[in-house]
Each structure stands twice: as structure tokens, then as C-alpha cells.
N, C-alpha and C positions, 0 to 999 in steps of 0.2 A: 700728159695725157692718161685718163684713169680708166681702170677696166671695171670700176665696179658696177653692178648691173642697178640702178635706180630705175625702176617701173615707172613709165608716164601714166596719169591719170587715166583712166578710162575713156573721159569724153575729148582725149585729143586725140586728132588725127595724124597719118602717117606725114613725114616731111616731102615736099614737092621742089621739082625744079621747075624756075619760070626763066624764062630767055627775055631778058629787059632790054637787049640791043644784039644785033647780028653777033653771034659768039659769044657774047656775054651772057652770064648765068648766073640766077640767085638761088640757092640752096636755102627754103624757107623751112624751118624747121618749127614746128606747132608751140606757141606757148604754152604755161602751164604745168611745165614739167622742171626738173632740176637743170641749173646751169645751161642756158640756150645762149648760142653764140651767133652772130651774122658769120654767114659762110658764103663762098661763091668761086666761080671758076670762068677762066677765059679759054675757049676752045679753038685753037690755031690750028694751022696747017702742019706744025711739025712737031707739035704736042701740047699740052694744057698747062696751064699757071693756075694753082690752085689760091684764092684767097683765105687764109687760116684752115684750119682742120676743126673737127669737133670737140665737144668737153672729153669724151669717153672714148675710148677704143672702140667700142660698139657701136655708135654714133656715127665714127669716122670711116669705120669699113661701110656702113650703109649710103656715108656720103661717096666713098669712091665706087661703090656698085652703082650709084647715080649717075657718077660722070660717065661710067664704062657704059651705060644706057645713052648716052650722047655723044662720046666721042671715042672712038678704037685708038687711039693716039694716047702714049703715056703721059703721066704726070710728071713734067721734067722739075717743075720748079715750083716752091713753096713761099709764098709770102706770109710771114707770120707777125700780123698788127699786134698782137698783145704779148 
């Protein structure tokens, strides 16, 4: 994970969380900036499973903040697909 700050173009909106099924969430990062990857999470009764992290520290912290707005449970597992 890199901490380099590469600003997104001005026309790109903020990431959004979309519930695609009960307890299954897609974290959609807008296209148009550097190194965007697919990310998501499963919110369960005992914790959260994250599918990937984001490409930079700043984006991953924003992703974790988004998870916290959906679930007060801890992220217990990270599945790194790449």
C-alpha cells in the first residue's frame, strides 16, 4: 500500500458504498484517477470480511471509514485477491 498522494481529477466524485445483496457491499471508486481497484466487504454478525484493500493508504483509510458507517463490527479478515 502506497501513501503517495495523487489527487483525483476535479470531475471525479467520491467513492460510494452499494449494498448488492443482504450484507454484501461494493465499494465503488470513481474511474478517472490513478490505480483504481475493485473492493468490497461482507458485513456479518461477528465481524466484517474485506475483499481487497485500496491502492493507497489514504484510499484504504477512507474505505475503512465507509465500512464503519455500515457496521460497528471489526474487520476480522482481509481476502487479498491480487
